[in-house]
C-alpha positions, -999 to +999 in steps of 0.1 A: +571+767+076+576+743+047+609+725+043+623+698+020+622+667+042+642+647+016+673+663+031+688+650+063+681+673+093+700+668+126+688+684+158+708+684+190+688+693+221+711+703+250+699+697+285+709+690+320+697+658+338+662+656+353+650+682+329+623+664+309+649+656+283+637+620+278+601+633+275+612+657+247+630+628+230+597+608+231+580+638+215+604+641+186+606+603+183+568+602+177+575+619+143+575+592+116+605+605+098+626+608+130+653+586+146+666+594+181+700+592+197+701+590+235+729+607+253+757+596+229+786+610+250+776+593+283+802+565+282+829+589+269+822+612+298+822+585+324+856+572+311+872+607+308+858+622+340+864+592+362+827+593+373+808+563+386+771+561+379+744+535+383+747+507+356+783+518+349+793+486+332+763+484+310+768+520+299+805+516+291+797+484+271+769+500+251+787+530+236+821+541+224+842+558+250+861+578+224+844+612+219+859+616+184+843+583+174+810+594+189+811+627+169+817+608+137+788+584+144+764+614+150+771+625+114+767+590+098+739+584+073+704+578+088+685+545+085+664+541+053+632+561+054+645+585+081+653+621+074+654+637+108+679+628+136+671+640+171+701+640+195+693+641+232+726+657+244+735+662+281+755+693+288+776+678+316+787+650+293+804+675+269+838+681+285+858+710+273+883+686+258+857+669+237+855+678+200+828+703+189+837+707+152+808+685+143+782+709+157+782+732+126+763+706+106+735+703+132+706+725+143+706+732+180+682+740+208+685+742+246+661+727+271+662+745+305+644+739+338+643+759+370+673+746+391+651+740+421+630+715+402+661+699+387+679+695+421+648+681+438+644+655+411+681+646+409+684+639+446+657+613+443+679+593+420+714+602+432+726+607+467+748+637+461+743+668+440+766+696+428+764+725+404+784+706+377+763+675+382+731+693+371+749+707+340+739+744+343+774+760+340+782+737+311+749+746+294+757+783+294+792+776+281+779+754+253+753+780+244+780+805+238+803+781+219+776+768+197+764+803+189+799+812+179+805+781+158+772+782+140+766+819+138+731+815+152+718+818+187+699+785+194+663+786+206+657+778+242+626+760+256+617+760+292+602+728+306+577+746+328+563+766+299+562+735+277+543+715+303+519+743+308+509+744+271+526+718+248+503+726+217+514+762+220+551+758+227+561+729+205+550+745+172+571+776+181+601+753+188+596+735+155+594+769+137+626+781+154+643+748+142+631+751+107+609+720+106+572+716+101+550+712+132+536+676+135+508+671+160+520+635+165+546+651+189+519+655+215+516+618+223+533+584+221+529+548+231+541+540+267+569+517+274+606+513+265+619+524+230+647+510+209+667+542+213+667+542+251+701+540+265+715+512+286+709+533+317+671+535+311+660+510+338+675+532+365+663+566+352+633+562+329+606+545+351+583+575+349+588+581+311+581+544+304+547+549+320+539+581+300+520+586+268+522+624+267+535+655+285+513+652+316+498+679+338+512+715+342+539+719+368+529+725+404+546+747+430+584+747+429+600+727+458+615+746+486+651+735+491+673+738+521+710+737+530+735+727+503+707+721+478+694+757+483+729+770+478+733+752+445+699+764+434+710+800+440+742+795+422+725+780+392+697+805+390+717+833+372+727+810+343+692+796+340+677+831+338+702+843+313+695+813+290+657+819+295+660+852+278+662+833+245+631+811+250+608+804+221 
């Protein structure tokens, strides 16, 4: 699909935590015309929700805590030479009270991952887990709201399917977003990147070592107790969203 890349294109990818979201940001960031924005509503969510996360002070100092200011910043002109903005958006950061009027000028996609994998990964970094913490109910709500506001159902990409065959799935995603496929999205230089959020030292150790998507996913973890209950609760939302996968 050929598009005029002299125009500014903004893409918001909506994901829960521990969902390969930083890896996808790396992939889009490998495009020479792209500039990435990493979890822009993180500080606003921490302040409004009263949550406490690792590196709290650093996060609050690094971003505006006013969601209206963040929304305006997302629509600001891009740096010289850049025509594509990629927003890594976390669904649990977008509280219902936060403005969504800005989304009509942005192209959207949703990144999903089987809840069992998300929960197993999340509990390695955070001691406690909940349905809201993994962002699944918020993801389904935002999918409905963004579809209403834009008049278009966003494409959905599943991280397991992507890991199984990046050269097959990524071009389909690009086509669904109305941008040309660029093979540079399959690899990147390891290490930290300028767009990485202040929280990166706590969360991004594996991504900093990566230079591509890595091996296909293995067997899903078997969860027990509270974690298994949360997985079961999240599964219906995940499966409904998956019906729209690219």
